[in-house]
C-alpha positions as CSV (number, residue, x, y, z in Angstrom):
1,X,-75.3,93.4,-193.8
2,X,-73.4,90.9,-191.5
3,X,-72.1,87.7,-193.2
4,X,-73.0,84.5,-192.0
5,X,-71.0,83.1,-189.0
6,X,-68.7,80.2,-190.9
7,X,-66.5,79.2,-187.9
8,X,-62.8,78.7,-188.7
9,X,-61.7,79.8,-191.7
10,X,-59.3,77.4,-193.7
11,X,-55.7,79.0,-194.0
12,X,-54.9,77.2,-197.1
13,X,-56.5,79.1,-200.3
14,X,-59.4,77.6,-202.0
15,X,-57.2,76.4,-205.1
16,X,-54.7,74.7,-202.7
17,X,-54.8,71.2,-201.5
18,X,-52.8,69.5,-199.2
19,X,-51.6,65.6,-198.9
20,X,-53.9,65.3,-196.3
21,X,-56.9,66.7,-197.7
22,X,-56.3,64.0,-200.4
23,X,-55.5,61.3,-197.8
24,X,-59.1,62.3,-196.1
25,X,-60.8,61.7,-199.2
26,X,-59.3,58.6,-199.5
27,X,-60.6,57.2,-196.0
28,X,-63.9,58.2,-196.6
29,X,-64.1,56.0,-199.6
30,X,-62.1,53.2,-197.9
31,X,-64.8,53.7,-195.0
32,X,-67.4,52.6,-197.2
33,X,-68.6,48.8,-197.0
34,X,-67.7,47.1,-200.3
35,X,-70.9,45.4,-200.2
36,X,-73.1,48.7,-199.6
37,X,-75.4,49.9,-202.5
38,X,-74.2,53.2,-203.7
39,X,-77.0,56.0,-203.0
40,X,-77.1,57.0,-206.8
41,X,-75.5,55.3,-209.6
42,X,-75.7,55.4,-213.5
43,X,-74.5,52.6,-215.4
44,X,-73.8,53.7,-219.4
45,X,-76.9,56.2,-219.5
46,X,-77.3,57.9,-222.5
47,X,-79.9,60.6,-223.8
48,X,-80.9,62.0,-227.2
49,X,-82.9,64.8,-228.1
50,X,-83.7,64.1,-232.1
51,X,-80.4,63.6,-233.7
52,X,-78.5,65.2,-230.5
53,X,-76.6,62.9,-228.3
54,X,-76.8,65.1,-224.9
55,X,-75.1,62.3,-222.9
56,X,-73.7,59.0,-224.1
57,X,-72.6,56.0,-222.1
58,X,-72.0,57.7,-218.9
59,X,-71.1,56.0,-215.6
60,X,-70.7,57.5,-212.1
61,X,-71.9,56.7,-208.6
62,X,-72.6,59.2,-205.6
63,X,-72.0,57.9,-202.2
64,X,-73.3,59.0,-198.8
65,X,-70.8,61.2,-197.0
66,X,-69.1,61.8,-200.3
67,X,-68.6,64.8,-202.8
68,X,-69.0,63.8,-206.7
69,X,-67.6,66.3,-208.8
70,X,-69.2,66.6,-212.4
71,X,-66.8,69.0,-214.5
72,X,-67.3,70.3,-218.0
73,X,-67.6,73.2,-220.3
74,X,-70.6,74.7,-221.7
75,X,-72.3,72.1,-224.1
76,X,-70.5,69.3,-222.1
77,X,-73.7,67.5,-220.8
78,X,-74.0,68.7,-217.5
79,X,-77.6,70.2,-217.9
80,X,-78.9,67.0,-219.3
81,X,-76.8,64.9,-216.5
82,X,-78.6,67.1,-213.7
83,X,-81.9,67.0,-215.2
84,X,-81.9,62.9,-215.3
85,X,-80.8,62.7,-211.7
86,X,-83.6,65.2,-210.5
87,X,-86.5,63.5,-212.5
88,X,-86.7,66.3,-215.3
89,X,-85.8,63.7,-218.1
90,X,-85.9,60.0,-218.2
91,X,-82.5,58.5,-219.6
92,X,-83.0,56.7,-223.2
93,X,-80.1,53.9,-222.5
94,X,-78.7,52.4,-219.4
95,X,-79.9,52.3,-216.0
96,X,-80.4,54.7,-213.1
97,X,-80.2,53.1,-209.9
98,X,-81.1,54.6,-206.1
99,X,-79.9,52.5,-203.3
100,X,-79.6,49.3,-205.9
101,X,-82.7,49.3,-207.3
102,X,-83.4,50.6,-210.8
103,X,-85.8,53.6,-211.3
104,X,-87.7,55.9,-213.7
105,X,-89.0,59.2,-212.5
106,X,-91.8,60.6,-214.2
107,X,-91.4,63.9,-212.3
108,X,-88.9,65.7,-210.2
109,X,-91.2,65.3,-207.3
110,X,-90.8,61.5,-207.4
111,X,-87.1,62.3,-207.3
112,X,-87.6,64.3,-204.5
113,X,-89.7,61.5,-202.6
114,X,-87.0,59.1,-202.7
115,X,-84.4,62.1,-201.3
116,X,-82.8,63.4,-204.2
117,X,-83.3,67.6,-203.8
118,X,-81.8,69.7,-206.4
119,X,-80.6,73.4,-205.8
120,X,-80.7,75.0,-209.2
121,X,-78.5,78.0,-210.2
122,X,-81.1,80.4,-210.1
123,X,-82.5,78.8,-206.6
124,X,-85.9,79.6,-207.4
125,X,-86.3,81.8,-204.5
126,X,-89.3,84.6,-204.1
127,X,-86.9,87.7,-203.6
128,X,-89.4,89.7,-201.5
129,X,-90.4,87.0,-199.4
130,X,-88.5,86.5,-196.0
131,X,-85.4,84.1,-195.6
132,X,-87.6,82.1,-193.1
133,X,-90.6,82.2,-195.7
134,X,-88.7,80.9,-198.5
135,X,-87.2,78.5,-196.1
136,X,-90.8,76.5,-195.4
137,X,-92.3,77.3,-199.0
138,X,-94.1,74.3,-200.1
139,X,-93.2,72.2,-196.8
140,X,-95.3,75.2,-194.4
141,X,-96.2,74.0,-190.8
142,X,-99.4,74.7,-189.9
143,X,-102.0,75.0,-187.0
144,X,-105.7,73.9,-187.1
145,X,-107.5,71.8,-188.9
146,X,-109.5,71.4,-192.2
147,X,-110.9,75.0,-193.2
148,X,-109.5,76.7,-190.2
149,X,-105.8,75.4,-191.0
150,X,-103.3,78.1,-191.1
151,X,-100.2,78.9,-191.8
152,X,-98.2,78.6,-188.1
153,X,-95.9,81.7,-188.5
154,X,-94.4,81.2,-185.0
155,X,-93.4,77.6,-185.7
156,X,-92.1,78.6,-189.6
157,X,-89.8,81.3,-188.2
158,X,-88.3,78.8,-185.4
159,X,-87.8,76.1,-187.9
160,X,-85.9,78.1,-190.1
161,X,-84.0,79.9,-187.6
162,X,-82.7,76.7,-186.0
163,X,-82.0,74.6,-189.1
164,X,-79.8,77.6,-190.4
165,X,-78.0,78.1,-187.2
166,X,-77.7,73.9,-187.0
167,X,-75.8,74.3,-190.2
168,X,-73.6,77.2,-188.8
169,X,-75.3,80.0,-190.7
170,X,-76.3,82.9,-188.6
171,X,-77.9,85.2,-190.3
172,X,-78.7,88.7,-188.8
173,X,-82.3,88.7,-189.1
174,X,-84.6,85.5,-191.0
175,X,-87.5,88.2,-191.5
176,X,-85.2,90.0,-194.1
177,X,-86.4,89.5,-197.7
178,X,-84.0,86.7,-199.3
179,X,-83.2,89.1,-202.2
180,X,-81.2,91.0,-200.1
181,X,-78.7,88.3,-199.4
182,X,-75.8,87.9,-201.3
183,X,-75.2,85.1,-203.9
184,X,-73.2,83.0,-201.5
185,X,-75.6,83.3,-198.6
186,X,-78.6,82.4,-200.6
187,X,-76.7,79.4,-201.8
188,X,-76.0,78.5,-198.3
189,X,-79.9,78.7,-197.2
190,X,-80.8,76.5,-200.0
191,X,-78.2,73.8,-198.8
192,X,-79.6,74.2,-194.7
193,X,-83.1,73.7,-196.4
194,X,-82.1,70.7,-198.3
195,X,-80.5,69.2,-195.6
196,X,-83.2,69.9,-192.9
197,X,-86.3,68.4,-195.2
198,X,-84.2,65.3,-195.4
199,X,-82.5,65.1,-198.7
200,X,-80.1,61.9,-198.8
201,X,-78.7,63.4,-202.1
202,X,-78.4,67.0,-202.7
203,X,-77.2,68.0,-206.5
204,X,-75.8,71.6,-206.4
205,X,-76.1,73.3,-210.0
206,X,-72.9,75.5,-210.5
207,X,-73.3,77.0,-207.0
208,X,-70.1,79.0,-206.9
209,X,-70.7,80.3,-210.6
210,X,-70.3,84.5,-210.7
211,X,-69.4,84.6,-207.0
212,X,-65.9,86.1,-205.6
213,X,-63.1,84.2,-203.8
214,X,-64.8,85.0,-200.4
215,X,-68.4,83.9,-201.4
216,X,-67.0,80.7,-203.1
217,X,-65.0,79.8,-200.2
218,X,-68.5,80.2,-197.7
219,X,-70.3,77.9,-200.0
220,X,-67.4,75.3,-200.5
221,X,-67.5,75.2,-196.5
222,X,-71.1,74.3,-196.6
223,X,-70.8,71.7,-199.1
224,X,-68.4,70.0,-196.9
225,X,-70.6,70.4,-194.0
226,X,-73.5,68.7,-195.8
227,X,-71.0,65.9,-196.8
228,X,-70.0,65.5,-193.3
229,X,-73.8,65.0,-192.1
230,X,-73.7,62.0,-194.3
231,X,-75.2,63.2,-197.4
232,X,-74.2,62.2,-201.2
233,X,-73.5,65.4,-202.8
234,X,-73.4,66.2,-206.7
235,X,-71.4,69.2,-207.0
236,X,-71.6,70.7,-210.8
237,X,-68.8,73.1,-211.8
238,X,-66.6,74.3,-214.6
239,X,-64.1,75.1,-212.0
240,X,-61.6,72.5,-210.9
241,X,-60.3,75.1,-208.3
242,X,-63.4,74.9,-206.5
243,X,-64.0,71.0,-207.0
244,X,-60.7,69.7,-206.1
245,X,-60.8,71.1,-202.5
246,X,-64.2,69.1,-201.4
247,X,-64.6,66.5,-204.3
248,X,-64.3,62.9,-203.4
249,X,-64.6,61.8,-207.0
250,X,-64.3,63.6,-210.3
251,X,-66.5,62.7,-213.6
252,X,-65.2,64.5,-216.7
253,X,-67.8,65.3,-219.6
254,X,-67.0,66.6,-222.9
255,X,-69.6,66.8,-225.6
256,X,-71.8,64.5,-223.6
257,X,-69.3,61.4,-223.2
258,X,-67.4,60.6,-220.0
259,X,-63.8,61.5,-220.2
260,X,-63.3,59.3,-216.8
261,X,-64.0,59.3,-213.4
262,X,-61.3,59.5,-211.1
263,X,-61.0,59.3,-207.3
264,X,-59.1,62.0,-205.5
265,X,-56.3,59.4,-204.8
266,X,-55.9,59.0,-208.6
267,X,-55.6,62.4,-209.9
268,X,-54.0,65.6,-208.9
269,X,-55.3,69.2,-208.9
270,X,-52.6,70.1,-212.0
271,X,-54.1,67.0,-214.2
272,X,-57.6,67.7,-213.1
273,X,-57.1,71.4,-214.6
274,X,-55.2,70.3,-217.6
275,X,-58.0,68.0,-218.3
276,X,-60.8,70.6,-218.1
277,X,-58.5,73.0,-220.1
278,X,-58.3,70.5,-222.9
279,X,-55.7,68.7,-222.2
280,X,-54.0,67.4,-225.7
281,X,-56.0,69.1,-227.9
282,X,-54.9,72.4,-226.0
283,X,-51.5,71.5,-226.1
284,X,-51.9,70.6,-229.8
285,X,-53.3,74.2,-230.4
286,X,-50.5,75.9,-228.6
287,X,-47.6,73.9,-231.0
288,X,-49.9,75.3,-234.0
289,X,-49.9,78.7,-232.7
290,X,-46.1,78.5,-231.9
291,X,-45.6,77.1,-235.2
292,X,-47.4,80.3,-237.0
293,X,-45.7,82.7,-235.0
294,X,-42.1,81.2,-236.0
295,X,-43.2,81.3,-239.7
């Protein structure tokens, strides 16, 4: 099966980021009006499940035309973070603001109605259905009225094909079952779907997990395209080498607590990787192991 056309391929590997890329991220941040409200903002948000503290005093903002990366190992609180943003859970403390106004979503539908779209890791697609059928699922164009209303297949196919091409995704055939696509291609289709149906904020749950280098690179380029179209992107990942090339802001979580939120100009790829690897905890372990080997 042919791969989607993605335009020019960057010469730099996914883990490498030039000074020019860091400068571009800083320029995007500087271009934002100082008095403009963030698309999304969490202020001191906390969430408990019984005696378990899932999130504690987490603050971060998401702006149009920027990628906010949320990094953490397993058990760091990333899943709870996503579910609060997406309206699955309500925060127990702190404030959740959308375009400057406090909100308390009762369901994911309410979040979606405010332009907050979530692409989960399992993608929630129907593998045996065609690409175009999955694309319009839940937002199907119809023809006829009342009891005579029915799916407008011709328009649905055209909408899916046009929206995919608009994002630079040139699949061989939108009639093919979505289950025949690679993991990276399915992620790209999901991103294009969210963009087409009017998302202002795109939340991506580990979109590059379990993908090879080439497919991860495809997904990262479409994340950048969504950002360049003015969406605020929340990129959840445990891989700093995937986060840094596309990220503008980096929130580090560890056991439900924030370890800091950094602009791209404030942290280097090496420091981001060190923080993700455990930072001083890992260094202490290395010294302990070295000391044990010496005895």
